[in-house]
N, C-alpha and C positions, 0 to 999 in steps of 0.2 A: 328758806328759799334756796333752791338748788344753785342758781347762778351766783348768789352772794358768796358762797364758799370760794368760787374762782375769782370773784372780784376782789376778795380779800387776799387771795394767793395767786397773783398773776404769773409768778414763776412756775407754779405747779401747772397752770393752764398752758403755759409755753412748752413745758416739758412734754405734756401729753401730745401737743401739736407736733413737736419735733419727733417723737416716737412714731406717730402716724406717717410722717414724711419719710423717715428712715425705713419703715416697713415697705412703703411703696417703692422707694428707690432701689431697695435690695431685690425686689421681685420683678421690676419692670424689664430688666435686661434678660430675664429667663422666660418671659412670656413669648410664645410662638407668634410670628407675624404672618398673616395670610390675608387674601382678599376677602374671603368670607370665612365664617366658622365651618367646621367639618359637618356640612349639612347634606352633601350629596348622597342620595340613596346608594348604599353599597351594592356592587355588582360582582358576580362570578361568571367567568367565561369558560366554555367547554370548546376545545378545538380538536378536529379530526380531519383526516384526509383519506380519499378513496381514489388513488391514481387512475386516470383514464376514464372515470365515470362522469357522465353529464350531470347537470344540476338536478334534474328530475329524479335520477337514480340515487344521487346523494341524499336528497330529501326523503325519499321513500325508504332507503335501506339504512340510513344513519339517523336522520332527523326524527322520523316517526317513532322508532323504538326508544330513543334517548328521551325525547320530549314526553312521551307517555309516562315514563318513570319519574322524571324530574318534576313534572306538573304538580303543583300543590305542595311543594317543599315548604317547610315552615317559614312564615314571614315573607313569602314571595309576593311581589306586587304584580309582575308580569315577566314574560320571557319572549325573546325574539331571536330568530335564527336566519342565517343566510347559507344557502348551498350554492356553490359556484360551478361554473362549467369546467373549471380546472380541477374538480374533484375535492375542493376545499369545503369544510363545514365549520361554521362558528355559531355558537349559541351564547347568548348573554341573558343571564337571570338577574333581575333587578329585585332588590329586597327593600323592605320598609326601612325608613331612616331610623338609625339607632341600633339596627341588627348587628350582632357580633359577626364581623366578616369572616373570622377564622372558623366559627362554628358553621356559618352558612356554607363555606367551601367544603367542610367535612360532610355536611348533609347532602350537598350536591354530589360529592364523590361517592357516598354510600348509595344514592339512587342510581348513579351511573354504573356502579358495579353490578347492579341487578340487570341493567340493559345490555351490558357488554357481551354476554354469551350469544345474543341474537344478532350481533353485528357481523358483517362479512370478514373473512379471515385476513384479507388484505388491509382492511381498516385497523384491525387489532395488531397486525404486524407493524404498521406504521406508528401505532401508539395514539392514545387519546389523553389529552392534557386538560387539567382543571386549574384555573388560575384565579387569584383574587385580583380584580381589576382596580388599578389606581387611575383616576381620571385627571388628577392634578399634574399635568406636564409642566415642569418648571422651565426647561430649556430644550430648544431645538437647535442642534448643532450640525454643521455640514463638514464632512471630511473630504477635501478636494485635492486633486493633483495639479501639477503645473500645466502650462500651455503645451507641452510636448505631447500630451496624450499618452504618456507611458503608463499611467494608472487608470484603469477603467473602474466603473462602479462595482463590478464583481470583486476586484482586488481590494478596493477601499472598504466595501461592506465587510468583507471577511477579515481584513486587518483590524477593523473596529471591533468585530466580535471576538477576535483572538486576544487583542492587546488592550482594548479600552473598556469593554462592557464590564468585565469582572472587577477591574480596578474602580471604576466609577460606582459600581453597585455597593462597594464597601464604604463609600463616603457617608458620613453621618447624615441621616434624614432622607437619603435617597431610597425610594420604594421600588425602583426597577429601572432598568435601562434597556431600550430596544434599538437595535441597528437594522436598518432596512434600506433598500435601494437596489442592490444587485443580487440578493439571495445568498444562501449558504452554498459553500462548495459542494460539488457532487462529482463523482467519477462517472462521466457520461459515456455510455457505450452506444454509438449510433450505428445500427445495423443497416446493411445494404441488402435490400430484398433480392436484387438480381443475383448478387454473389451467393447469397444464402440459397436461393433456388437452384443455381447451377451446381452447388455442392451438396444439395439434398439436405440442407440443415433447416431446423425450425428454431424459433427464438427459445423454445424450451431447452433445446440442446445447449445453447450458449449459456442460458441461466444456470443450468446444472453444472456446466464446466466451471463457471465462475465460482459457484457456491462451493464446489469440491476443492478448488485450488486457491481460494482466497478465504482462509480460515485460521483461527488462532490454534497453535500447536503447544501442547504441554509436553515437552520432550523428556522431562525428568532429570536425573542426574547420575553420575558415575562415582562409585565408591561409597554409596550410602549403605549404612548397616541395614540388615545383616549381610556380610559378604565374607567369602572364604579367602579373598586376596589379602595381601599384606600392605596394600597401598596406604600411604600415610595421609593421603589427601582425598577430598570429595569435591567433584566438579559438577556444576550445573550445565546441562546440555541446552544449547540455544539453536533454533532452526527457524528459518523464515516462514512465517505463517501468513499473516495478512499482508497483502501487497500495498504499495504506496503510490507509485508513479504511473502515468499513462503507459509508459514503455513496459513496465512490469505487467500490467493488465493486458497489453497488447500481445505479450508473449504466452498468455494462457493457451494451453493446448486444447483444442476442441475435439480432435480425434486423431488417431494415427492409423494409416493403412499402407497399402502397397505404394501409394503415391507420396509417402512421407508424412510429416507432421503438418496438420492444419491448425494454424494459430488464429487467435481472435483478430489480430490485425489484418488477416487475409480476408475477413468478411465484414469487418466493422471499423469505424473510426472511433478512437478513444481519446478523450481529452478531459482536462480538469475544468469543468464548467459550472454552471449554476444549477441548483436544484429546481429552479422554476424560471421560465422566461416569459411569464404572463404579464409582467409589469416592468416599467422602466422609470427611473427618477433622474430629474435634472434640477439643479439649483442655479438660478440665474444663467441658464443656458449651458451649463457644464455638467458633465457626469460627476456624481458625488454620492457618498454614503450619508444617510441621515441618522442622527442619534437623538432619540427622545428620552429625556431624563425625567423621571416621575418622582413626585414628592410623597413621603410617607404621611398618612394622616396624623395631624398634630404637630408635624415638624414646621420649623421656621422657614418659610419660602425664601426669605432673603439670605439666610445662613446657608441654605442648601444650594442656592444659585452661586453664591461666592465660593463655597467649598468645591462645588463641581468645576467651576472655572479654574480655580487654583490647581485642582488635580489635573485638569486638561493641559494647563500650562506646563506642569511638571512632565506629563506623559509626552507632550509634544517634542521634548528634547530628544526622544528616541525615534521620532517619525523618520521614515525613509526620506532621502533627499527629494525635495520638490512637493512633499505632502504637507498640508497645513489644515488647520481647523478654523472655523468661524462660527460665531453665535448668530443664528438666523433669527431666532425669536426667544426672548427671555421674558416669560410671562410675569416674573417677579418685578419687572420694570413697571408694569401696570400697577402692581401693589405699591411699589415705592412711590410712583408718581401720584397715585391716589392718596397715599398717606401724607406725602409732601403737600398736596393741595389742601388736605384737611388740616394739616399743621399750620399752614398759612391762614386758613379760616380761623383756626384756634387763636392765633396771635391777633388777627384783625378783630375778632370778637372781644378779646380781652381788652384791647386798646379802646375800642368803641365803648365798652361798658365803663371803663375808667373815665373817659371823657364825659359820658352822660352823668355819672355820679358827681364829678367835679362841678358840672354846670348846675346841677340841682342843689347840691349841698354847699358849693362855693367855699370849700374848706379842704385844704390839701390833707390835713390830718384825717379828715373823715374819708378821704379817698384811699389813703394808705391802708386803713384797717381792712376794707373788703379785699384790697389787692393782696394782703398777707393771708387772709383766710381762704381765698380761692384756691391757691396751689395746695394748701394743706388738705382740703377735701378731695381734690381731684387726684393728687399723687397717692393719697392713702387708698383710693379706689383700686389701684393696681394690685395691691396686696390681696384684696378680696377677690378680684378677678382671677388671680393665680389659684386661690383656694377652690373657686368654682370651675376651674378648668377652662376658662375663657381664653381667647387669643386677642392680640391686637389686630383688629380687622375693621373693615368699613363700618360695621354696625356699632362696635364698641367706641370707635373714634367719633362717630356721629353722636353717640350718647354723651361722650365727654364734652364735645363742643356745646351741645344744648344744655349740658349740666352747668356750664358756666353761668348761664342766666339764672338757673335755679339756685345755685350756690350763692351767687352774689345777691339774689333776692332775700335770702335769709339774713345775710350780713347787712343789707341795706335797711331792712325793717328795723333791726336793732340800732344801727348807727343813726338812722334818720330820727328815730324817737329820742335817742340820747342827745343828738344835736339840738333838736327842738327844745328839750328841757334845759340844756346848757345855754342855749341862746336866750332863754327867758331870764336868765341871770339870778333866779331865786335859789338854785341848788348848786352845790359843787359837782365836779365831774363824777366823783364816786356816788354821791346821792342821786344824781341824774341817772347813772347806770343802774343803780338799785331800783329806783322807781320805774324806770323803763322796763326792767325785767319783770317787775311785779305785774305790769300790764301785758307783757308780751310772751311770757313763758307758756301760757295756755295756747295762744295763736300759733306760736312756733311749733309746738308739739303737735297741734292739730294739723298744721300744714304738712308736716313730715308724715304723719299718719295717713293723711289723705293721699299724698303722692305715693306712698308705699302701697296703699289699698288699690290705687289705679294700676300700678305697675306689676305688682306680685302675681295677679291672676294670669299674666302672660307666661309665667313659668310652668303652667299646667297645660299649655296648648301643645299638642303632639305634632309630629311631622316636620317638614322643612319650614313651613310658615311659623310654627311654634319656636323653632330654633332662631329664626330671624327676629321674632318679637323678643325672645328671652334675652339674647345677648345685648340688644339695645336697651330694653326696659330695665333689666336688672343692674346694668351699669349705671343708669341714672338713679335707680332706687338706692344703690349703695352710696353713690356720691351725695344723694339727698340726706341719707342717714348721717353720714359724716358732717354734712353741712349743718343739719339741725343740732348735732352735738356741739359743733364749734360756735353756733349762734348762741348756745346756752353757756359756753365756757370761755373760749378764747376771745370772742368778739366783745362781750361786756367788760372783760378784764382789760382789753386794749382800750376800749372807750374810757374807762375809768382812769387809765394812765395818760392818754394822749390828747383827748378831745379838748378843744378850746372854743370859745364863742366865735362865731364868724363876724367879720367886719360888716356891719349893716350899712355903713356909709361908704361902701366900696366905690372906687372910681372906675372900675373895669367896665368898659363899655358893653362887652358881651354879657356880663352878669346883669347889668342894668336893663338891657333889651330883653333878656330872658325873663327877669323878674316881672317886668311890666307885662310881657305876653302871658306868662304863667298866671299872674294874678287875674288877668282878664279872663283866661280860660276857666280858672277855678270859680270865679264869680258867675260866669255863664253856667258852669256845671251845677252850682248851687241853685240857680234859678230854675234850670230845667228839672232837677231832681225834686225841688219843691213843688213845682207845677204837676209833675208826675204823681207825687204823693197826694196832692189834693184832687187829682183825677185818676185815682187808682184803677178804676175799672177800664178806662181807656188804655192806660199803661199796660195792664195785664193782657188786654185784648191784642195790643200791638205785639206783645211778646209772643203770645200764642200764635199769631200769624207768622212771625219770624221763625219760631221753632218748627212749625208745621212745614213751612217752605224749605227750611234747612234740612230737615229729615227726609222729606220727599225728594229734594234735589240730590241728597247724598245717595239715596237708594236708586235713583234713576240715572245718575251720571255714570258715564262709561268707566269701566274698571279695566285694569291690567294686572299682571302678576308682578313683574320686576321691569323697570325701564331698560331699554336696550342701551348698551354702552359702547363707546369707541375704545376697543381693547387693543388697537394697534395692528390688527390683521383681520382678514376675512377670507372666505373660501368660495371657490367657483367650481361648479360641476359642469362637465362637458359631455354631451352625448351625441355620437355620430349615428348615421343610419344603422339600422339593425343588421348585424352580420359584418360590419366593417372590420377590417383586419387591424391588428395592433400597429403595424407600420403606418397605416393611413391615419390612425388615431394620434400617433406620435407626431406626425407632421403638423396636424391641426393644433394640438396641445402646445407644442413647442413654439409654433408660429404665434399663437395668442400670447404665450408667456413673454416672448420677445417684444411684441407690440405694446404690451402693458408697461414693461420696463422702459421702453423707449419714449412712450407718449405721456406717461404719468410721473412727473418728477418727485411726487410725494411717496412713491413706492421705493422701498429699500431693497427687498429681495423677493423673488417668486420661486416657490417650490412647485415643480411640475411633475405630476405622476400620471403616466399613461397605463391604461389597463385596469384601473381601479377607481371607484368613486367613493368618497367619504360620506356622501349624502344619500345613502340608501341603495345605490346601484350595485354595490359589491364588486367582485372581480369579473370583468368582462372586457373583451378586446375592443369594444366600441365606446368604452367609458374612459374618462380622464378627470383629473382634479388639479386645481391650482390652490396653493396657499399663498396669498398675497400679503406680504409683510410691509407695513408702512413705516415711515420715519418717525422718530420720537415726537410726542405731542408738542413739545416746545417749538418744533419746526413746522407744526401744522395748527396754527392758531385760529384761522378763519373757518367758517362753516363749509366753505368750498373745498376745504382740505380734510374734512372729516372722513371717517370710514364710510359714512352713509353717502357722501358725495362721490367717494371713490368707487363704491358699488354701482352708482348710477353711471359713472364714467366707463367702467368696465362693461356694463350692459350696452352702452352705446358703441363701444369698440367691437363687441361680440356680434352686433347686428350685421356686420359686413361678412361674417362667416356663414354663408348660406347652408352649408352642409352639416352644420352642428347646431344643437340646441344648447345654449349656455345660460345658466343662472347662478347668480351670486348671492350669498347670504352672510349676514353677520353671525358670529358664534353666539351661543347662549351666554347670557350675563353670568350665570352660575355654572362653572365648568361641570360637565357630567350630566346636565339636564338636557339631553338631546344633542343633535348635531347643529341645529341652527336656532336663531331667535324667532323663527316663524312658527305658525301653528302646525304641529306635527300630528297628523292623523294616520291611523292604520285602518285601511278599508278591508274588512274581513269577509272572506268568501265562505260564509256559514252554510251555504247550500251546495258547496262543491261544484259550482258552475263551470269552473275551468278558467284558464288563462285568457282565452279569446274573449269570453264574456266579461272578464275583469277589465280588459282593455276597453271594451265598449262602455263599461260603467264609468271608467275614469274619464273617457272622452265626453260622456253625457254630463258629468259633473262640471268639467271644464267649460263646456258650452253653456250650461245654465249659469255658471258663475259670471259670464259676460253681462248678464242682466241683474247682477247683485251688486249694488253700489258699495257695500261694505267690504267686498273682497276685490283686491286689485289683480291678483293672479293666483293660479294654482299650478304648482310644478310637481313633477314626479320623475324618478329615474326608473320606474317600473318598465320592464320589457316583457310583455306577455308572450309575444311570438316573434321569433327571429328565424331566418332561413336556416334549415337544417336538412341533412340527407338521412333517409331511413334506408337501411340495408335489409332487403327482404331475402332471407335465406331460405331456400327450398330444402326442407329437412329430409324429404325423400331422396333427393339427389345426393345430399350429404351421406346418407346411409348407403346408397347404391355405389358410391365411389370409395367406400371403405374408410370413411371419415367418421369422427365423433364430433358432436356439437361442442364438447368441452375443448377439443383441439382447435376448432374453428374460432371459438370465442377467445381463447387464450392467445392465439396468433394475432387476432385483431387487436386485442388489448396491449400485447407487447409492442407491436409495431406502431400503432397509432396513439395509444394512451400513455404508454410508458409503464415500467414496472420496477418496483424496488427489489433489488437482488440481495444484497447484504451490506456490510459496512467495511470501511477502511479507516485507518488512522493516519492523520497528517497534521503537522503543526501542533501536535499534542491534543488534537480534537478528533472526535469520531464523526465521520461523514458517510453519506449513503452512496452506494453504487446503483446507478439507474440505467435501465435498459430501454431503448426506444428506437424506432425507425429513423433513418437519416432523413434530411430535409427532402431529398429526392423521392422518398417514398410517401411524402405527405403534402406535396405541392398542390395536387388537385384530386378530385374525386376519382378520376380514372386510375390514379395510382393504387387506390384500394383494390380495384379489380385485378391488378397484377400480382397481388400478394398470393403466396402459395402455402398450402397446408400439406404435410406429408401423410399419406394414407397408410393403411396397414400393410400394403405391398411395397412400401418404400418409395412410391411415386409421389411427385410433387403436383398437387392439384390446385390450379389457380381459382381464385374467388369467382372469377367471371363464369365459371362452369356451374355454379350453384347459387349465384347471388344476382339480384337486380337492384337498381337504385331508384329511389323515389324522392322527389323534392317535397319536404313538409315544413311545417312551422313548429317551433318549440321554444321553451323557456331557456335563456342563457343563465339566468339565476332564479332560484326559487326561495322566496322569503316566506316565513311563517311567524305568526304572532299568537301566542297562547294556543298553539296547536292548530290554528286555522291558516290556510293559504291567505296571504295578505299582500297588499300593495301600500307602500308608504307614499303619502302625498303631503305636501307642504303648502299651506295657504298663507298668503301675504295679505294683510289687511290694507285697506285704502288709507290714504293720508288723513290723519285726524280721527280715525276710527280706532276704538279701543280693542284690545285683544278679547275682552269678554263679549263684545258685539260680534267680533269675527268668529268666535267659537259658536255663538248662537246661529250665525248665518250659515256656517258650514254644516252644522247639525240639521238645520232646516233644509239646506240643499240636498243632503244625502237622503233624508227621509222623503222629501218630495220627488226627487229624481229616481231613486232606486227602490223605494218602498220597502218591502220585507225581504228582498232578495239578498241584500247585504247588510252587514252590521258594521260598527265602527268602534274604534277605541283611541283615546288621546294618549300621547306620550310626551316626554320632555316637560317643558315649562307649562304647556297647555294642560297636561295631566295634573300637575301641581295646582294650577289655578282652579281647575274644576273641583279639586278636592278641598280647597281652602275657602270655598264660597261662604259658609256660614260661620267661619272662625271668628272673623272680626266682630260680627254681631254678638256672638256669645261673649267675647272678651269685653266688649263695651257694657253689656248688661251686667255681667259679673262685676266689673269694676265700679259701676254706679251703685249696685246693691251693697258691695263691700264698703264703699265710701259712706253710704247712708248709715250702715251699721256701726262703723268706727266712730263717726261723729255723734251718733245717738249715744253711744257708750261714753264718749268723752264729755258731752254736754248734758247728759241725763235728760235728753229732750228729743222728741220726734219731729218737732216743727223747725227748729234751727237747721238741722241737716237738710231738710227739704229746700229751705231758702238757699242753701249753698249749692245744692245739686241742680237747681232750676237754671242756673247760669250756663250750664254745659251746652245746651243746644245752639247757643249763639256762636260758639267756636266751630260747631259743625257747619253752619251756614258760611262762616268766614272761610273755611277750608274749601268748600265747594266753589265759592266765588273766586278764590285764588286759582283753582283748577281751570275755571272758565277763562279767567283773565290770561293765564299763562298757557292755555291750550294743553293742559295736562290731564291725563286720566287718573283715576284713583287707584294707585298702586299700593303695594305692601308698605313702601316708604310713606305714602300719604296716610295710611291707616296707623302706622306707628307714630307719626307726627300727631294724629288726632288723639291717640291715647295720651300722649304727652299734654296736649291742650286741655283734655278733660281734667287732668290734675292741676294744671296751672290756673284754669278758670275757677276751679273750686278753691285753690289756694288764695286767689284774690278775694273771692267772696267771703272766705273765712275772716279776713281782716275786718271787713265791714260788719259782718254779722257779730263777731266777737265784741267789737266796740259798741255796737248798737245795744246789745244785751247789757253791757257794762253801764252804759248811759241810762238805760231803762231802770236798772236796779238802783241807780243813783237818784231816782225820782223824776226823771225827764219823761215827757209824754212819748207815746210810741212813735209818732210821726217825727217829732223833734229829735228823738234818739236815732231814728233811721237817717235823718238829714245830717245831723252832726257827725255820725259815724262815717257817712259817705264823704263828707267834706274833709274830715281830719285824716282819713286814710287815702284820700285822692292822690296826694303828693307821692307817698311811697309806691302806690299802685302804678301811677304814671311813670315813675322813675324806673321801676323794674320792667314795666311793659315796653317802654322806649328803649331801654337797654337791651332787652331781649330781642325786639324787632330789628333794631339797627345792627345788633351783634350777629344775628342769624342771616340778615339780608345778603351778605356776600355769598352764601350758599345758593340763594335764589338766582343769582347771576353767574354761577360758576361756569368755568370752561376747563378744558383739559381732561386728563384721565379721571374717570369716575364722576364726570360732571352731571350726567343725567340723574344719577341717584341723589346727588346734593340738591339739584334743582327741584326734584320731586318733593323731597323732605322739606327744603326750605320754603317752598311755595305753601305747603300746608301749614307750617307753624307760623309763618309771617302773617299771612292773611287771617288765619284763625285767631292769633293773639291780637292782631290789629282790631278786628271787629269786636272781640271780647273786651278789649280795653276801652273802646268807644261806647258800646251798648251795655256791656256787662256792669260797668260802674254805675250806669243810669238805672238799670233794672233791679240790681240786688237790694238796694234800700226798699223798693216796692215789694220784693219777695219777702223780706224780713217783716215789713209792715203787715203784709197780708197774713203771714204765718203766726206772727205774735198776736195780732188781733184775734185770729181764729183760736189760738191757745187760751187767751184770757177770757174771751167772751163765750166760747163754745165748750172747749175741753174742761175748763174749770167748773162748769155746771155738772159734769159727769164724774170728775175725779177731784176729790178734795185735795187741796195742797198743791195743785198744779200751778195756780196763779199765786206766786209768792212775791210778786213785785209790787211796788206801791200802787194803790188803787187810784192813780191819777190818769186821766185820759182826755184827749181832745181830739175831735174829728179833724180839725184843721190846724195847720201850723200857724202860729201868730205871724201876721203879715210882716212884722218887723224883722223876723228872722230870715226872710227870703231875700 
């Protein structure tokens, strides 16, 4: 016997356990810590700029050629782009989970190279960048000045870029650092059209002058060989090339004539300004620069956060007087808080399990043995997690918490049987351990194999869902394997050393009350099982009804992808009327920000961005965004202080802002899966109907949604038409007045759109020189008509002589999805409605309202949910089939495995009842819990089936064997079930960071295990009775040797045994 070797050698068993613990302890500190595994689909971004171009021009000249080439790049899931009215273009290509991000970036770059020759020269001159996107932002920091206002956002942003970004980028685990707020420095040349016209100059003259006088010079050297001179030295020649200061640029000579020198400062204002004034940023009402610090995939979020803060502390010693930094949002705090909450649950579970074992076994020595074996199995699991490339995250911690019940179950089975034999007083401790292991080695191995057969299939599921399953299930599978090994080695060795008979005449009141109650329950169980065995048909019919109800309820009950979590912050998007200026938007955004901070004490900081929307609107003067950061979870314990309550509060505050549309959203639970936790849909203009029709389509969907009870609201930042001016240029007049169209367009672009000239070097960095008309030239549309173009005769011809103005409507931003013009809309489901029902409702609304005119596509979490629809069903079926095959191989029987597997549907019904009771949808966590329950229900059934088979082979009748097996295994099954249920129950009532996930998982496993403990123990004897009878009376007629048990049978159990 395998276990006898270790019973005889307890020190050897102890050494093996110590080695397992040491292996786990040595690796646990090196395991990365993160909220989730590295499961976010990798993304690659492409950025370009076309100064002065509007959104439609950018989309047509940049977006179309680039996207035509990149479309279909290997492993691409989808791509989306935004073209802004400021000339900006951004494309995000999302790849399948598991794609090598480095190779994906190379593939995108290669495709981009093919498109680059077709792009406008100004775009190529600006440069096109391809970046690997990291969505895991660990820290948001603000760099602020003092109350004197000496340091504005422009200075602070560039100080951060120059002095902080590179230093922080070198911190171990940091994947990238981005500073934003005031824009990069640029030497801004603001042309005065009136002064230019009076001197007969065009912007092209100025551009040429700057380019010719701001250039690098390679002056050479003196005395370099070969030379005829006898000079003993060689000197390098230095000459001023690139200019640096506004004064030096102002001194650039435009021309010289009889009137003297005409310098740049005579016709323009030159200053060191920002490359872009399209957006502004405030933090808690003050100008600031924001630093976003991203984490490398696989890095430890906690270590990255600590190291980045330490580096910031070091760098802060060199800050200018009055400048300081503050951490606005540390996403690792959510990870830390979640891990702390799970750790508390871990301790609670362990204590509860210990108390349950003590009450059942009433022997401190019997309690100590499981308490010693639990940490051995769990700590050893860390070593294998390291080998599998896992991290310490929400899923693996959940797995370890739930593994406590599984690990202690194996120990309890052994300890309880040894205790029972020791209490009988007929055998010594060693003999009791040996006899117990003779009885239990098969069941323990069977239980481990069943659990492995349930969990291992999850390793072959692809995509994000597969990664979520894998990290949870394989963590439990590994701890189960270690637990099974310890149950065969360490536990019996300890039993042989420590166990003593319990005091049957205990005076402990708690024990007496428990024993009396338990004996009554056991007697009741014996009677019910006996009656069920005598009325097998009714019992089986009852089971069939329960199983059918459970399966139908599971298939019909609302589902969701991942529960929304309180992550300590949320985002608000603000949209003013179309065409609203940036200054007007700033007033509204800043006012709302101030009011939120004033009226909501739960708010810690508010980041306010004007001119840009995080939620799909892109860059536009009438858009704004707020990032509202809440105080730590320990200071927000009530539901009225949760992120969901704060979103409702901001919604109520925003109702008083009549000129703006404001909607707030919770960020997605998994970073990188969209921008919000709502249902994100892309409405695709497949028939190229245009922006005006798209606006009508969205309005019709929003109107139809009012009659759809499953949808509470539909929001969008799409702006199909905003007021614009069209300049109608008479080409005949242009020609007659000696002008060329290229001169007309270039003048317009230089004055109104701005133009990159060349570069200058300052603070050790290269910045752009930008040419644009002064604000007096761009105040209103009439100013455009005053602009002048020089004709072939040297005369200045005003725009008014060949141009008329027309008011039109056009797009401020142009969005595309998989090469179609698109509008991003977000649907928020009604309270109590699952995301799966919301997805169905939205799909029905689009089809019913828009017909075949438009198509749609899901993104973010909704996309993942639609892709994972059949995954759980396939996993369940595969797990059940594998369980049957494993048990059939072990028992050399097809009937016993069926008796085991038939108990599984009871757990499914329990899970659905739990979701109903707790108002939970069936999420991925519910499905993960259900996979665990399938294994646990089979594990309990194995104990009964194994003993029933043992009794039958001892000559007992079928029904008596079923009854005796149920009764004798009732105690350990109840002990492990109660320990599991009470141990996991804290998860079901969790609060704080990560609570929603714990509640979802806890609900599934508590209710599923509860119903399985109640009904499973009643039905399993019937299942075995039915299958054993079938084997002996039917199969034995066709296959000789099948029935090798004693030929004793009785249709009824003797009345005296009931």
